[in-house]
N, C-alpha and C positions, 0 to 999 in steps of 0.2 A: 504494500500500500504506500503510495507516494503522496506527499503534499507539495504542491508547487506554489511558491510564493512569487507572483509575477511582478514585472516592472511597472505595470499600470493597466488601465482598462477596467471593465466591469466583469469580474470573474464569475464563472458558472461553478457553483459548489455542489459536488455530489457527495452524499453521506454514505459510507460503507456500512456493512452489517455490524451489529453490536458484538461485543466481546472485548478482550483486552486491548488490542491495538485499535479496533474500530471505535470503542468507547473513548479512548484517549483522543483519537483524531476528531471525533464529533465534538468533544468538549473544547479541544483546541480551536476548532473552527468557530464555535459559538462565542468563545471568550476573547478571540484575538482583537487587539486594539484597532481602532479605525484606520490608523496610518499604515497598516499592513494588509494588503489584499492577498487572498489565497485562492488557489484552485485545488480541489481534492481529486486526485487521479486514482481510481480504484483499479487494482490489479488482482489477478489470480482467479480462483474458482468462485462462481456466483451461486447463490442459493438455487437448488434445483438442478444444477448441472450434473450430468452423468460423468462418471469417472473418466471415460475415454475422451471427453471433451477438454480435459485439463491441458494437454500439450498444445492443442490448437488454440485454446484461449490464451495461453502463455505467449505463443508466437504472435498472435493478433495484438495482444497488449503491448509487446515490444515494438511492433510496427507502428501502432497508434502513438506510443510515446515518442518515437523518432519523428513522426509527422508533427506532433505537437511542439516538440523542441525546435523543429526547423522553421516553423511558421510563426511562433510566438516567443517573445523574449522573456525569460524568467531571471530574476536576480538570484534566487535560491531554490534549490531542489532539496526537499526534506524527505529522506527515506527512512522508514521504520522497519528494518529487517528483523526476522526471527531466525535463530540458528537451529534449523532442523533441515533434513535432507531436501524436501521439496522447496521450502521457502528460500534456502540458501542458493539453490540453483536459479530460482526465479529472480532473486535480488541481485545475484551476480550478473545475470543477463541484462537487467535494467541498468546496473552500474556501468557495464561495458558499453551499453547504448549511450549513456550520459557522457562517459569519457570520450567516446567516439565523436560526440557532437560538440565537445568543448572548443574545438577549433572554430566553430561557427558562432556560438552564443556566449561561451565562457561563463556559465552560471557558477556560483558557489554551491558546494554540496555538503549537506549535513546528514550524517548517519546516526540514527538513534537505535542502538541495539536494545530491543524490548523483550524479546523472547530468547530462550537459551536452553538447548539440550546438550547435556555434557557429553553424551555419546557422539554427537555430531562434532563437537569441538575436539574430542579425542581422535576421531577419524581424520580430521584435517591435520592435527598435530602429527600423526603417524606417517602421513603421506607427504613426501617432499614437494611434489608438484602441486598438490592441493594447497599446502601451506603457502607456497610462493604465489600461487594464483590468487588465493584469498587475500593475502597481504597486499598484492599489487592492486587489486580492484578496490577493496574496502579502505586500504591505506591511502588511496587517491582522494578521499574525502577531505574537505577543508576543516571540518570539525566533527569530532566523534563523541557521542554521548552514550552512556551505559546506565542501566537501572540499578546496578549493584557493583560494589567494589570487587566482588569475586569475578564478575564479567571482565572488569579491567585487568585483573591479574591473569586471566586466561588469554586475553588479547596480548598482553605483554609476553606470555609464554609463546605465543604464535609469532612474535617478532615485531609487535607494534611498539611505538614509543609511548610509554605511559604518560609522559608529560603532555601529550596531545589529546588525552582522553579525559573527559569530564564526567563526573558522577551527577546524574540528574534524576529526580524522583518523578513519578507519574502524578496524576491529579485526581481529585474527586469533585463531583458536582455539588456545590453547597446548596443548590435549590432542592436537592433530595433529602437534606438533613433537616429535621424539625428544628425550628429556631427556639421553641419553648422547651425547657427541660421537662422530664416526666414528673407527674405528681409524686409526692413523697410516698414511698412504699417500703414495707418491711423486708420483702424478698430481695435477694441479690441475683440478678439475671446474668447468666453466662451464655454468650451467643457465639455459635459457629456459623459462618456465612461463606460457603464456598462449594465447589463441586465435591460430592461425597464419594471420594475414591480412597482406597486404602492408603495411598501415598500422602494423603492429606492429614493423616494421624487421627482418623475418626475412632478407630478401635482404642487407641491409647487415651483419647479424651474421655470416652465413655467409661473405661475401666478406672481411670484416675478419678473421675467424678464419683463413681460408685464407692471408692475408698473413703471419701470424705463426706458422703451424703449424710451419714448418721451424725457425725460430730458438727456439721454445718447445715442444720436442717433448713436454713433460710435460702440455700442455693437452689436455683432453677436453671436447667440447661435446655437450650433450644438449638437444634441442628437444622439449619435451613439450607437446602440445596438438593440437587438430584445427582445420581451417580450409582456406580456398581455396588457401593458399600451400603446404600440406604436400606435395602431390604433386610440385609443381615443385621443392621443396627436396630431396625424395628423389632426383629425377632428377639435380639439380645435384651432389649429394654423390657419387653414383655416378660421374658423368662426371669429377669432379675426383680420384677415387681416395681420398676421405677417409672411406670407410666404416668404417675401423678406429678413427678418432678422433671421429667424429660419429655419434650415434644419434638416432632419431626414434621414441620409444615410443608416440606418440599421446596420447590423453586419459588422464590418470591421476588417481586420487583415493584418499583413505583411506591405507592403509598403504603403497601403492605410491608415492604422492606424498611421504609422510613419508620413505621410504627415499631418494628422489631428493634431497630437501632435506638429509638427513643426509650424503650423499656429496658435495654441492656445496660449492665454496669461493667461487665468484663467481656472483652472480645478474646476468643481463644482460637489459635491456628497452629497446632503442633505439627506442622507439615514437614514431610521429607522431600517434597517436590522441589524441583529447581526453580523456586519462586523468583520473580523479578522484584517488583514493588507492588504487592496486591492492592487492587482498588478497594476491596472490602476492608482491608486493614486501615487505610486512610479514612474511609467513610466512618468506620467505628471510632477512630480517634476524633474526627470532627464532631461526632455525636457525643463525645465526652466519655468514652469507655476506657478503662484501664486495659492493658494488653497482656496476655500470656501467649508467647509465640516461640517457635523454634528458631534456630540460627540459619535457616535455609535461605539461599539466594541473597536478595537485597534487604531482608528483614532487619539484620543487625545494623544496616546503615540508617534505619529509621528509628529503631527501638533500642534504648539502653535500660537496663534493669532498674536502676535507681530512679530515673525520671518518669519512665513510661509504664512500668509494670515489671514483668518477669520474663527474661529470656531463658529458655530451658537449656540446661547443660546437655541434655540428651532427650530424644523423643521416646519417652516411656511413661507408663501409667504412674509410676512412683514420682517421676519428675513433675507431671501434671498435677498430681495430688498435692505435692509440696508447694507448688506455686499457688494453687487455690487457697491453701491454708494461709500463706503469707499475705495474700491480697484480701481475700474475703474475711479473714480473721483479724484484720487491722483496719478498722473503719477510717481512721484518720489518714493512713497512708493511701487507702483506696480513693478517698476524696481528693487528696493531693494529686495523685496520678490522673484522675479524671479531669481535673481542672487544667493540669499542665498539658495533657494530650489535646484537649479541645483548643487551647490557645495556640499550641504548636501547629496543629493541623490547619487551622484557619489562616495562620500567618504564612505558612510555607507551601501547603499542598492544595489549597482550594483552587478551583479551576481558574478563577480570575487572576490570582497571584501567579500561578504556574504559567498561564498564558502571557502574563506581563513579562516574566523572566525569559520566556522563549522569544518574545518580541525583542527584548534587549539583545539576546544572542544573535538574532537575525541582523539587527542594526550593527552590532559589533563586526559581524562577518562582512557586511557591506562596506563598513568604514575601512577595514583592513585591506591594504592593497593585495591584489591577486597573487603577487609574487611572494607575499608573506604569509599566506594561509595554506596549510596542508603541504603535501609534496616533499616533506622531509628536507634533506640536505640541498637538493637542487633548488628548492624555493628559497632557502636561506642564502645560498650563494647568489641567487638573482637579486635578493634584497641587499646583500652586502655590496654587490657590484653597483647598485644604484647610488650608494653612498660614496663611491670612488670617482676620482677624476681620471682622465685618460692617462695622465702622468703616473698616478698611483697604480693603475692597472699594469702599465709597462714595468714599473718598479717591482711589483709583486711577481710578474712573470720572470724578471731577471733573478729575483730572490729564489724562485722555485728551481731555476737552473743551477744557481749557486748551491742550493741544498743537495741536489743530486750529485754535484761534483764533490761536495764535502763528504757525502756518504761513501764515496769511492776513495776518500783519503786526500783529495786535492784541496788546496786553499785552507788547510788546517795547520796546526802547530803541535804535532806530537812530540817534537824535541825542541823546546824553546832554547834560544841562545843563552849561553852562560852569563850570569849577571856579573857586572863589574861593581864590586862593593865599594862605594864611595861614601864619605861622611854625609849624613843627612840631619836636618834640623829636628830636634825633639819638640814637637808642638803640643804634646799633652802634658798638663801640669800635674805632677804627683803631689797630692796634698800631704801636709805634715800633721802629725798628732791626731790622726783619724781614729775614732773609736772602731775597732775591728768587728764589733758584735754584729752589726747589720750585714756586713760582708760575709762573715763566717757562717751565719745562720742560713743565708741564701745559698752559699757554696756547699754546706753540709747537705742541704736538700738535694742539690744537683748530684752530689756523690751518691746519695741514696736512690737516684733514678727519677727524681721529681724535678721537671724542668718547666719554667713558665712559658706557655704558648698562648698567644693572644691575651697576654697579661693574666692568664689563669694557670695555676699550678697543675701540671699533667704528670701523674705518678706512673711508675712501672716502666720507665724507658731504659733502665739499665745504665751501667757504667763500664765501658762506653756504650752509647745508644747504637741501635742499628739505624744508620742515617738514610737508608733506602726504604725503611718500613713506615707504614702509617702509624703515627703515635697513638691513634685511637683504637686500632685493632691488632697491630703487630704484623699485619700482612705486608707483603712486598708486591704490590700490583704492577710496578714498572721495572722490576729488577732487570729485565732483558731489553728495556727500551734504549734507543740511541738519542743523541742530543738533538737530532733533526726531527724526531718523532713527536709531534704535538698530540696531546690527548684531547679528544673531542668533548664538547659540552654535552653531547648526546648520551654519555655514560655518567650520570650524576655521581655515583658512588666513587668512581675513579677520579673524577674531578675534585670531589671533596677530599679524598685521600691525598691527591697531589698538593692541594693547598696546605694541608696539615704538614706534609713532609717538607714543603718549602719553608714553612714557619720555623720548624726545628733547625733547618739548615741555614737560616740567617745567622745563627751562632751568636745571638745576643748573650746567651748564657756563658759563652767562652770569656766574654769580657768580665762577667761576675767572678769566674774562677781566677782570672788573672788579678783582679782587684783584691780578692780575698788573700791571695798569696802575698801581694805587694804590701798590704797594710798590716798583716798578721805575722808574716815571715814563715808561716806553716807550709812546708814543701808539699804536703799532701795535695793541696789545691793546684799547685803548678804541675805536679806529676799527673794528676787526673786530666788537666788540660792537655798536656803533651800526649797522653794516651789517647784522648779524643781526636787530637790532630792526626796521629798515625792511623787511627781507625778510619777517619774520614778519607784520608788519602788512599787507604787500602780498599775501602768499600766503594769509592766514587772515582774510578780511574777516568782519564780524559775522555769526554764526549760519550760517557756511558751512564745510563740511568736518569732519573727525574731531575737530578741536581745539575744537569748540563743541558737543560732545555729552555731556561728563561734568562735572558741577559739582565733583567731587572733584579732577579734574585741573586745573580752573581755580583751586581753592583752593591746591593745591601751587604752581602757576605764580605766583599773586599773592604768595605768601611769598617766592619767589626773586626776583621782580621788586622786592619791597620791599627785600631785601638789596642788590640791584644799585643801586637808587635811593639808598640810604644811602651806599654806597661811592662812587658818582659825585659825590655832593654835593647831592642834592635838586634842587628846581625851578630854582635859580639857578646850577647847575653850568655851567662853561664850555661843555660840549658841547651845552647847551640854549640857547645864545645865538645871535643872528643869525637870519636868515630860516629856513634849513634846520633849525637847532637847535630853534627855537621850534615849527616845524611838527612835528618828531619828538616833542617833549615833549607837544604838544597831542594828537597821535594816540595816544601812549602812554597819556596820562591818560584819553582817551575809552575806550580798550580796557579800562583798569582798571575804570572805572565800569560798562561793559557786562558784564564778567565778574562783577563783584560783584552786579549786578542779576540776572544769570542764576542765580547761586548761590542768592540768597535766595528766588527763585521756584521753585527746583528742589531744595530741601534733601531729603536722603534721609530718608524717614519710615517708621514702622511696622516691618515686618520687614526693611526695607533700612537701618534706622538703626544701622549698625555703624560700623566705622572710617571709612566714607565720610562720615558725618555729622560726625564729629570733624574730619576734614580740611577739610570745607567750612566749618565754623564757625571753625576756626583761620585759614583763609585770609581769611574776612570780617573777623575781628577784627584781624589784622595789617594788612590793607589799610586799615581805618578809622583805625589809628594812624599809618600811614606816609603816608596821603594824606587828611588831615582837611579836604578841600576841598569836600565836599558834605554838607549836613545829613542827607540820606537815608542816605549811607554811614555817618555817625557813629551814626545810629539803629540801623542794621543791626549795627554793631560792638557797641553796648551790648547788643542782644538776643543776639548771638553769645556775648559774655562770660558773660551770665547762663546761657545754655544749656550752655556749656562747664563751668561750675561744677556743673551738674546731671549732665551726661553722664559726668564722671569718676567719679561715684558709681554711675551706672547701668551703665557699661561696664567698670568695674574693681572686682573683689571687694575686700572690706575687707582681705584679706591681700596685696593688690597684684597679683593675677593677673588679666590681661585676660579678660573674659567670652567672647571669641571662641575661647579655648583654643588660641592659636597664638603662639609666641614671636616669630616674625618680625613679625606685626602688633602685638604688644606693644611692640616697639621703634619701629614706625612711629607708633602713636598717642602714645607717650611723646614723640617728637620734636614732634608737634603741640602737646601739652599744655605742653611745656617752652618752645617758642619763644613761645607766647602768653603764658606767665607772665613770661618775661624781658622781652618788649616791654611788657607791662603795668607791670612794676616800674620800667622805665626811663622810662615816660611818666606816672608818678604815677597809675596806674590798676591797682594791685596786686590780684591775686586773693586770695581768703580763705585762712585758715590750713588749713581742711579740704582745700581743693584741693591745697595744697603737701604736706600730710601724705600724701594718697593718691598723689601723684606720687612722693614719696620711697619709698613702699612698692612701687610699680611697679619702680623701679630696684633695690630690695633683692631683689625676686624674680629679676630678670635676673642680678644678682650671684650669687645662690645657685645658679642653673642653669648658670652658666659653669663649665667644668672648668679644671684648672690650665693647659691649653694654650690657653685662650680659646675653646673650642668650645661652642656651644649645641646641645642636641638639636633636630632639625628638626621639632618637634612642631607639628601643624596645618599650614595652608597657609602658603606663603612665596613672595613674588615679588620679594624684595630691593629693595622700594621705599624711597626716602628722601624725607622731607619737605624737607630742605635739607642742605647739606654745605659747610662753609667750610674744609674741609681738601682741597686739591687732590690729595693722595695717596689720598683715599677710604678711610680706615682703617675697620675693621669698626664697624658701628653700635653694638653693645653697649658696646664699650670707649669709644667717643666719648661715649655717654650717661653712662657711669659717671664719666668725667672731669668732665663738667659737674655731675653729681650730687654728686661729692665736694666740689666748691667750694660749690655751692648749699646743701647740707645738712650740711657739715662732717663727711663720712663718711670716716674713714681706711681702713675696709675697702674702700670703693669705689676709693680711690686705689691700694691695694696690688694690686688686680686689674687696674686700667686702665693702668698704666704711666706714662710721663712725660706732663706737661702738653703738650697738642697745639696745633696751629695754630688749630683751631676754638675751643677754649676761650679762647685769647688774644684772638680777635676778639670773642667774645661777653662775656667777663668783664673784659678789660682788666687794668691793673696791680693792681687790687684782687683780682682772681682769682688772679694770680700769688702775691700775698702770702698769701692764704688757703691756697693749695695748699702753699706752703712750711711753713706752720704745722701742717698736717695730719701731717707726718712725726713730730711730737712728741705726737700725739693717740693714745690707746689705741683699738684696733680693737673694734668691737661684736662680740658672739658671732654666729657664722654660723647663720642660721636654716635648718632642714631640713624643716619641715612647713608646708604651705600648705593648710589644710583646706577653705577655701571654694573655692579654685581646684582643689583635688584633686591636688596634687603632693607627693610624699614622697621625700626624698633619703636613701638609705642610704649611709654612707661614713665615711671617716677620712682623716687627714693631708691635709686640704684645702689646695689651692694649693701643694703640694709635689710633688717627683718621685715620691713614694710614694702619691700620692692615689688613693683609691678613690671613685668618684662614680657611684652607681647611682640612677636616678630611676624611680619608678613613677607612672604616670598613672592617677588615679582620679577625674578630674573630669567635669563635664558634657560633652556632645557639642560644644556650641558656644553661640552667642548667639542669642536669639530663636527664633521658630518654625522658621526655615529652617536655622539653624546653618551658614551659608554656607561658612565656612572651617574647620569642624571635620573631624576624621578619626575613623573608627571604631576607636579605639585604646585602649579602656578596659582597664585592668590591664596595659598594655604596659610593658616595662622596657627602659631603656637603660643601658649600662655604659661608663665611661671609666676608664682606668688611667694614672696619672701624666700626665694631660693628653692621652692617646691614645685616641680613640674606638674601642671594640671592638664592642659591640652597639649598633646605631644605629636611629633612626627613619629610614624611607626618604626622607622629604622630600616634595616636591610635584611636581617636574619642570616641568609646563606645564599651564596651565588649558585650553588649546585644541589640544592635540596629538592629540585623538581620544578618543572615549568610553572605549576600553579602557585607555588610559594614565591618564586622569583618574580612572577608577574604581579602577584598581589602586593607585595611590599613596595613596589615602585609604581603602582597604579594610582590613578586619580582618586578612585573610590576609597583608598586606604588613607588618604590625607584630608586635612581639615579645610576642604574647599568644596566646590560643587562639581559633581560628575553628571553627565548628560547621557541618558539612555544606556547606562552601564558601560560606556566607552571611556577610553583615556583621552586626555587632551592631545597627546601625540600617539603615534602608532608604534607599539612594540613589535619588532621583527626578529628578535633574537635576545638572548640573555644580556648582551652588551651592545645592542643595536636598536636605534630608534629611527623611524621615518616620520615625515610630516611634522617637523618640530613646531610645537605651539609657540606663538609669539605673544609676549605680554609686555605691558608698559605701565609705568606710574603716570597717572594723570593729575594727581594733586598730593602734596605732602605739606602739612601745616602743623608742625609741633608748637603748641602754645602752653602757657602756664596753666590754663584751666582744662584744656583737652588737647589730645593729639588726633589728627585726621589723616587718613590715607585713602586714596582712591586709585584703583588700578583696573586694567582691562586685560582680558585673555581672549585671543582670537583662535584658539585651538579648535573649537567646535565649528568654526566657519567652513570647515571642509565637509561637514555633513550634507546629505542631499538637501535638507532644509537648513541653511546656515544659521548658527546661533552664536551670538556674542555675549560674553559674560563680563559684567562690570561689578566689582566689589568695593564697597565703602566700609572701612573699619574706623570706628571712633571710640577713643578712650575718654570717659568722663572721670577725671582724676579725683575730684572731691566726692563723687558718688559711688566709688568702687564699682564701676559699671563699664562694660564694653559692648558695643552694638555692631552688628554687621548688616549691611543691606546688599543683597545680590540681585542685580538687575539682569534679567535674561531677555534678550531681544531676538525673536524668531517669528515665524509665520504659522508653522504647523505644530501639532501637539508633540511634546517631548516629556520624558520623565526626568525630573531634576532631583538629585539626591544631595542633601547637605550632610556631610560627615563631620562628626566631632569625636575624635579619638582621645579618650582619657588615659591617664598614666596607669601603669600596673599598680595594683593595690587600691585603686579608687573604688569606693562603694557607691554605686549609682542606682537610684530608684526612681520610678515614675511618680511625680508629685502633682500632675495635672494632665489634661488631655494632650497638650503639646508642651509638656514641661517635665524636666528631670531635676533631681537634686543629687549632687555628688559630694561625698566627704573624702577629702584627700589630705591626710595628715591633719594639720591644725586648721584647715580651710573647709568651709561649707560653701559650695558653689551651686547656683541655680542657673540652668540653661533653658531658655524658652523660645519657641517659634511663635510668630504672631498669627500665622494663617490657621484658621479653624479646620481647613481641609488637609492639613499636613498629616501624613501618616507617620507615626513614631515607632521606631524600632530600637531596642537595646540589645546588642549582640556582644557576647563574651566568648571568645575562643571557639568560634565555629570553624569546622574543618572544610565543609563542602557547601558552597564555595567559601573560601577563607574570609573571615571578617572577625574583628575584635582581637587583634594580636599586636604586640609591640616587641621590639628587639633592642635591648640596650647594649649588646655586644655581638660580634660575629659568631654565628653558629648556635645562638640561643634565642628562643622566642618564648614569650609569656602571654597568657590570656589576659586581656584588659578590656574594660567596657568600651564599646563603641556605640555612640548615639547617632541615629540617622533620622532626618526629617525628609520625607519623600512627597513630592508634589507633581501633579501633571500641569504643565504650563503650555500656553499657546499665546502667540503675539507677545507684546512687551509685558513682562511680569516682574514685580519686585518682591523678593522674599526677605523677611527680616528675622533676625535672632538677637536676643539680649542675654548677656552673661553678667550675673551679679555675684559678689562674694563678700564673705565676712569671716573673721577669725573665730573659730569654734573653740571655746574654752574647755568644752567637755571632751574633746578628742585627745588622744595620747600624742606625744611628740613624734613627729614624722621622721622616720629613718629611711630616706631614699638612697638608692645606689647612684653614684655619680656616673653619668655617661661621659665619654671622652673621645676625642678624635684620635 
């Protein structure tokens, strides 16, 4: 059965026969929004057809479909296949017809797997040609939906990319459910409503009911339906003498079914059948029934034991009896489940809501460029090519040839030239009279196998670690990989493992071991460091394994090796004397030159020239000053310095905002720029004044974005990467940068926000730095900057850096840097709010680059940010995990910071690409004396759209509905009220929803937390203004808030 969504015209709608797919299709057609026109194309056997007519009917339907597609243009073809032998053959034929016609009309194709026979899936899995053919035809769809997560797992086993598969429930018709609850009654009705076949658990239900009938005399069981097990059930009921408490009315529909649902208290479906998402289950939930069900098919995707009723551990009479005792014997829990189920079903599964969500999917498919939907790698490559210039295409072709030559051993450096050891300047200051405790405590943990990764201790890594193993699992997924082998994002687990391996191999912990030896004199720490050096050189030979695949990672590693080299004492250090010591030194220096050679031959260029290029250049430059033993490396260092001077102006706006539009990477590249500048200054090779000025502005921007509690909004991507860290305690990067900036640029305002002078500053600045730090206490603070027009950030607020601080930031900047905007998020006009250093309304963060498409897409989507999303689409088009097309343009139209209030007005043009263009203009105004902030979202369009205002609260917030369009949130010591003005706004409060994701935040890479998300949803047409008001007051009754500090 096909649903064709046409491009226009007055569609003729044909309604198929009732039943699972037919009922769904009929409800979808009835409830579809006015803006989506649909044609229902019926295929397959018709009522009354003899069996021999089926092949002819199938052939005729295929010809009719081809004729229809040839003469009428459709935007979307929606196919509802069922995985059984006849249906799969039919649907494959129709998909082949559609694919064959794509050259002519190019419609998008949506496939919604609604039926599933495991035997058919097994037969396809066993046969190579069937598996390849099935994957070719159904994998050509632009969007794939399944009714159950088990269906998705089987498709993954058949070779489908799980990231392209979305879990979607079916729907129930709310018109069939009585709106009035049943009159109070003493009996507890248990309802079975399905076909009465043995695989539906009829026998187990009857026997389980019989076991508790005596102890729960208020129970009444109704088995409604027809099937092969009905006659046996009637006989068994009569033989057991249960006729007065068990009824079998047969097949029911319409008003009779509605009456049964109204009288029921518990719905029971102990099925062994390969269920999808049974309509009867959703109808019963909509009628307010608690549920007892098996774990078959898609039922566990809808039902959880605690919230909805009881999921059976097994299909048995004893399990059914136990579930009945737990529900029927606990009246309070039964009432809670009934209320929760009714609310959940009407909010998520009622046909109007389900049709609305399907309409959003249709619109998202139309908005996405054809090259970015479906089709796997070829489609991604097409989208990537769109983001390249002709020059870049030629460059990448040259690089591909270079890689092939390198694979054959050409253009590589297997035997680097011997170094000429010459005197080199010591640029790292070894502090005097340091308390060794903080160093030795961190070093002892490393010796015990616990190493900080992503600023979190990771135990069980050994001494020395396996540098090719995933720190999380101990596996070696890339042990046989070469340096030219990049690992695709299509394998999320390998990509996640690679990122964790790289973090370990940045060797920040080597610096800690060297420091601990230097300040304590304990040789255990130096010996452990030398052992790790030898282990790395043994485990990671030249151009072998994951640690020879990324020039950025080599750049970071060389910076930390340079710090270790300085702390140990350079080439003539005691540890490099004697036969073994000299051998280690020579091997280490060879690896330095090989990595530098690799970096300079693989610098990130064109659309990849973002933070990666800065890290690679900084690594080359620092290496050239730490090891001036090769003329070639000195040359590369000079080139790197020249290009760093250029890149700081290309990649950082004049107001100090990083062009990648991410605060985490702002701190990351600031570390690279800063370490290069410090090394240059100490080795008589200082960078120019314009470089220093731009670097100071970078830190000033970070300072302005920090709230009184030291929190940064998690704007843009974040992976908690550090270029270096000389503080074993791993303090937050922004504060560490501000301490260095306070000394370097004599900024008392940086000092006030950063706290006391830290360990890292003492190592990098020495005694001179301590003196300058002390002098800053007597220096006036510069006025705090609130507007960054080039970067697009505006801060509304008052009482900064105090317990009464209000810090509200509006994002009105570009999407990101260069044509791919790799690390940007679709967050134009999003707003964050912090009160007294406590985050209230937050940016959701990043979570993980490789946790799967749905999570990567969600955390950078418009719907996840505190702005307005239209028709469920993003302001810009996601075309890959690090690729955006159709970059949304936004601009500030007014910025008026005043003593009484601050006013911001901005506009986003991202939705002007829709078939009906929509312009979004947001006004945010802070009324300082009233502890109140308002937003007005003006949406200018012609046709109907669904507008969703998202307000993501911080983790730990307690949010409750306090009015029809109002919520109250308690976050630490603050009580916040959020209200929408529109009476027709639909309010949703979502916390930790998995499918589709909503109500999540991530305060560091690789970790996500459930957090309340409030949404106001309106249908808008023509020019509409939507208003929200946020009020707050300090709540004396709440406990002191202990928030975790986010950091770049």
